[in-house]
N, C-alpha and C positions, 0 to 999 in steps of 0.2 A: 653575332646573330641578332636576324633583323627581329624588332618589337612592335608588336601590331597594338594600340588600344581598342579594344570594340566596344562597344554601345551593346552590351548583353539583352536590355529592355527596350530596346527601341525594337518597329517591325509592329505587324499589324496580329501575330502571333502568338506574341513573348518570347521565352530567354530557349524554350524546347529547339526550335529550327534554327539558330543564332551557335547554340552549342553544338548539337549536330555537325552546323556546319564549320566549325572548329575544331570537330575530334575527326571529320572528314579528313581535314587540309592538314591534320597533324599526321596522320596518315601517309602523305604524298611529301611535305614537304618538310626542311627545320626552318624555324620560327618561332619567338615566345609570345605567344596571346595573351594579352594583358584584357582580360573580363570584366566590366564596368558592370556595379547595377548592387541587388538585392543578393546580396551572399546567398545568404539561406535557398532560394530559389536556385540560385546557379549550380548550389551543390546536389540540388532536387536530378538536374539534368546530366549531372557530368560524370559519367564513369570514373569508379575510380582509381583504374587505371592511369587515368589520366592528368590525374591530381596536381602529380608532383611536376609535369611538362605546361602550367599554367599558372599565370598569377592571377589572383581575384583583388579587385580594388573596389570599395564597398563605396554604394552612395544609396541615397534615400530617396531620391525624385527622380520624377518618368516624367520625364514632355510628351503628350497625348498627342496623337495625330487633331487632336479639334483645338488644341494650344494654338495662341500667337506666338508667329516665334518673335515678334520682339521682347517678349517675355523671357529667353532665354539665357539673356545676358543677366538678369536679374537672380536667377534660380541657378547657385551658382553647386548646390548637393545633387543636382540634376546628372543622371549615366550618361548623357552628350558633352554635358559641359566639362566634367571629371575628364571623361575620354580625349577631348579638344585639348585640355591645357598639360595631360600628358606631354603632348606634342609639342605646344609652346614651351613645356619647360624641358627640352629635350629629352623625355624619360620615354618617349614611344617614339619610333620613327613613323608611324603612320597610322590615321584614324578610320574605321571600317564601320558603317551604321545604316539600319535603315528604317531608322527611328524617323522623326520628324525631317522631312528634308529642307526647309525654309529654316531651322534651329541652325541642323549643321552647317549649313553655306554660312549664314549669319555668323555662328561662333565663330567658322574656321577662319572666315575674310577678317572679323574683327581681334581675333584674341590670336591667330594663327601671324596673322598679317600679310601684305600681300610680296609678292617680289619686285623689286625694282622695276621702274618704267614697266610696272600698270597699274591701272587705274582702276578696273572693276575685274574681276575673275567673273570664267563661263563656265558653265556645267557642259560636258562633252558626253555625248553617248554615239554608239554603235550602232548602225543602221543595214538592215538588209541590203548587197547589193548583188549583181550580177555577173561582178568582175570576179574571176577567177584569180585575181592577186592580191584583193582583201575587201573587206567589206566597208562601206561611208563611213567618216564620223562627221555626226552633227553637233555643232557648238555655236550660238547657247540654246541649251532647252530650257531655261530656267532663272536663271543665276540674275539677273538682269535684264527686264522690262522694260526700262527706259534708257536705250541706249543713243551715244551719240557716234559720229565714223572714225571719234578714235578709237571707240571700245569696240570696233568692229575691227580694224586695223590689227588690234593687239590681238584677237579674237586668230585671226587668220595666221599671226604669226604661231601664237600658241599650238592652233589645230596642225598647222603643218613639221614643228615640230615634235608631239606627241605621235603623227603618222610614220616620222622619221625613226626615233628611238622603241617605238610600242608595238606598232603595226608593220616595223621591219620596210617600209617604204624607203627608196634611194632618194627620187626626188618625186613627191608627190605633187599632187595638182589640186590646187585651191580654187574653191566655184563661191562668187558671193549671190547668194538665194534669192531674188526680185522675179516680179511677174512674166519676163521673156528676156531670151538671149542677149537681144541688143542690146550694147555699150548703151542708149538712149534709155532704157528701161529702167522702171524701179520709181521708188518715192525721194523726196529730201535727202533723207537719211543714207539710203544705200548709195543712191547717184555722188552724193560727198566718197560716200568710205571707196567708194569705186575707184578714185582718182587716189585715192592714199595706197590703197592695195595693190595698185598699177607698179608701186615699188615691190613688190612681193615676184622673185626666180620664177615659184610656180604658182600663181594666179593664171585662169583661166579665165576671168570673166565671168558675167551673172553668168548661172545657172538657172533652171525653173524647178518646179516641185518633185518632178519627174526625174529628173538629173539623180538626186538620192539614194533614188536606185539600180537605175539604170549602167552603174558602173562609168559615166561622163566624167569623174571628178572624186578624189580620195579622201577631200575635206570638202565641206561645206559649210556656209558662214553665215549668221543672221544673227538678230535681236532676239533675247530670251522668250520674250510674248511670241512673237512667229514662231520662234524654235519649238516649243510647250509645246500651241498648238498640233503644230508637225506631229510632234512627237506624240501626243494624246490620240489623233484620229488614225496615225498610222496604226499604232497600234490597235485602234479599233476596227479597222479595215482586215488587221492579217486572221483576228480573231472571228468577225464575221464569218472571214472563208473558211474558214477551217471549220467551222461549225453548220456553214449550208454544207461542204462538203459531205460532213457527218449524214445530217437528212437526208440527202438525195443518195447515196450509197446506202441507208437502212431503208430506202425504198425498192432496191432493184437487186434480184440477186445475181446478177451477172457483174454488178458493179461493186456486190460484197467480194465477189472471188477476185474482181482484180484489183479491189483495195489490200485483202489481203496477200497477194502477189505482189504488190509494190511495197507493200509497209517497211519493209525494212530498207532499200533501195531509194524511193521516194518518201514516204512520208515521215522517216526518220534525219533525214537529211533536212527537209523542209522545218521541221518543226527545231534542228537546230539554227537553221539557220534565224529563224523568226522567234526564237525561245528566250527572252530577260538573264535568265538561269542558267545560260551557257555565257554572258558576257560579265556576270555578276552584279557591275554597279557601274556608276557614270562618276567621273573621275573631278571633282572642280581642279581644274586648270586658273593657275598664277595666283595661287597664294602658300606661304613660306612652307612647305612643308606636302604630306599628301594626306587627302581626303578622300576616302570614296564615299559616293552613297549608294544606296541600294536600295531596291525597290522594298513599299510597303510590304506587299505580301512574299517577299525572298523566303525560298525553302533553304534548306540544307546544300545544297548544290548550286546554289545563287550564294549566299554567302561564305563557302569556300571559295568561287573565282571570284570573291570580291578580293577576298584576304590574300588570292595568289597573284590579282593585280594590282594589290600594296604591294607586294612583293617586287613586283617587276616592275611597277615604276619608281621606286626608291634605287633601284638595279640600273635602272637606263640612262641618273643624271640630265630627266629632261627638264627639269627647274634647271640648272646651272648651263643647258643647252638654250633656254628662253632667255634667261639672263643675258647672258652670250650675243645673241641675233639681236636684241631688243639693246645692248649699249651700241651693237656696232652701228645698229641702222639711226641710233638718235644723236650718234657722233658727229 
């Protein structure tokens, strides 16, 4: 049975939505959740019926969102440190956290270690796309802000393998995010990365920001600085459009009637496309194990789906496939 260490104290709303998500996941899948954190608080929110289905590991410290990620290695009794250490020691198969993302990435990278031939890990996220086959995988979205061309090449390999193993794409297409589609476009970093990425079978060349959403490619590669800004800007645009729609619908009776008629077929599907809770979290690719990093505002549904993502990740053999491909390419 797969064992998942869950940072029960991470997240903006404390342990309640995290434990509720664990309970929802247990109702649908067979796994062993290892809840790490303040045992007294965990028991307050865990229904008695589920007591025998979970394991609780005590930790007395919590890394707050306002704390510096560099403190994570020193705070060995924090819930996220203990959870990551369980994966390192093979006491758990994956870690899921909605807590301090910087601390989680730091600990997963340094304590779990990197895969062979991986110089830096990458945080990958699913972006909504017009494609009927799959959404777009964007990486890196925040793990490595200052990248080398080699880093971007490795990100492309990891993204391609992840799209094959987890998104079910036989031959995923890969694009390099730049300020134009022409081969000559980009900055010094992307121009050098372009040369390396030409050796990847699925590489389609440079893509623009709009290509993330229009289904042109399946995987988009960029440095963590650019990716994080792209992600946050996209989230802002999506929430603004939805809010503007609500405001304008309220102003018109015909619009209200139209919205009511479209609620089930249009708005429900739209929300499903752009709601982070549908995807659960972002995998940190390139580490020796499985680390799923969820949004700080994650609700129970998001935590449930993050757990499902961790289960799928472990079942997929994605890490072995990344190792094999990089070994082959570096031979």
